[in-house]
C-alpha positions, 0 to 999 in steps of 0.5 A: 499499499502507498504511504498514507499521508492523511490517516483517519478512522483509527478508533478513538483517535482524532486529529487536525493536521495541516494539508500537505498538497497545493490547493491550486496546483498551478495551471499556467499551461491551461486556459479557461474561464477562471481569471487570476483573482478567481484562482486566488479566491478558490486558493483562499476559500476552497471553492468559488461560484460562477453565476449563470455559466450556462445560458437560460436556454441551456438551463431549460434543456438541463431541466427537461433532462433532469425531468426524464432521469427522474422519471426513468429511475423513480421506480428502478431499484439498483445499486446506483440509485439512492432513495431518501431514508424512510421514503421512496423519493430518489436522492441520487443517481450515479454514473450519469456521464456514461449515459451516452446522451446529454449528461455525458456531453455535459461532462465534457463541456469545456466550460467546466473541464477547463476550469478544472484543469486550470485548478488541478494543473493537469488533464482530468478524468471522471472519478464520479458523477451523479445527479442530486435530488432534494425534493421539497418537504422530504429532502434530508440533510447530509452532515458535515464532511470532507469528500477526500476523507471518504475518497482517500479511506474508501477509494484509495485517492492518494492526494488532494488533487480532485474537485467537485463541480456542481451544476445548479439545475433549480434555484438554490435559495437560502431556505431549501437546503443549499450546500453549506461550506466552511471557507479556508477549511480545505487548509487542514485535514480532519482525521476522524474517529471511528472505523470503516464497516464493510460496504459502508456506502450502502448506509453512508449514501443515504446518511453519512455516519462514518468519516464525519468530523467530531464537534470540537474539530467543527468548532475549531474550523469554523473559528478559523473561518471567523465564524463564517459558514457560507451557503452556496446559493444562486440561480439555475445555470451557476456552477459551484467548483470546490476542493475535495477537502473543503468541509461541507454539508447541507440541512434538510429541505423543508420548503416546497421548492426542490433543490437539484444539481449535477455533480461531476468529480474531476481528478487529476490524471496524475492522482489515480486511485490506489487501494483504500487506505481503510484496508477494506475493498474498493467501493463499486465502480459507479462511485469511484471510477477505475475503469476508464481514466483517460484524460477528457478532451474538452468540447466546445460549443452550446449544449442546445446546438449539441443536442440539435445536431444529434 
């Protein structure tokens, strides 16, 4: 097994340690939508929201594809379709970049792929993709966590050289369970208490209880941020990029307004997965892509034009 720079889940032990990897990896060889001030903001805060990166017509098309995906999966019982706890509402649909259709095309759009290249300083591949649904009245919370802690322990991601790209498909308000982030939290790694059960993903995708930070660590991270917790609110068509180690979570949605987004995880081609650092078996392919790690070739053009040409 590769050397573990970021140990976690060692019984009762808990620790906050300094990050050992860059945040912005120096992507001078890549052009894209991010300006120098954007990269500086991302480096300092661990995320950046690009408002209205996609047009109104593209958003309309995304919403239609979202509706189709929901209908196609609401009665499907499969490991890659995650239902809400205590209801049959769809929570997440995974591996959407392999649909040989709209979402595969979207996953290669140059506006998001080039931004990922700029931040990660290399070509990238798709490690994970999904659509997240948080229905009105029924959408449940997701507790604070660092994605990297899970990807490191359960998937074998060696270094912090990955990011999440969340494309907002329905307007995200303060009151419909938007993503919450602690600015600057990506600078530290929280080694969490506990151990990793076998097939932990079957439970954690509905309600995460393993690999979550202790209360004292969360208080410390929030203090370092000056007591600030940010909310990723914005209109449909906006895109949030956030570092793999940024501490984030979301509250339940008790409003009438659903919250949905497309979620792509871009990993550097220089950071491919190894054996999980927890010593458990790797999670299924739909959660952690190992089969096709070739670099994505960014595709230019409007989504609406691409669809009309199919």
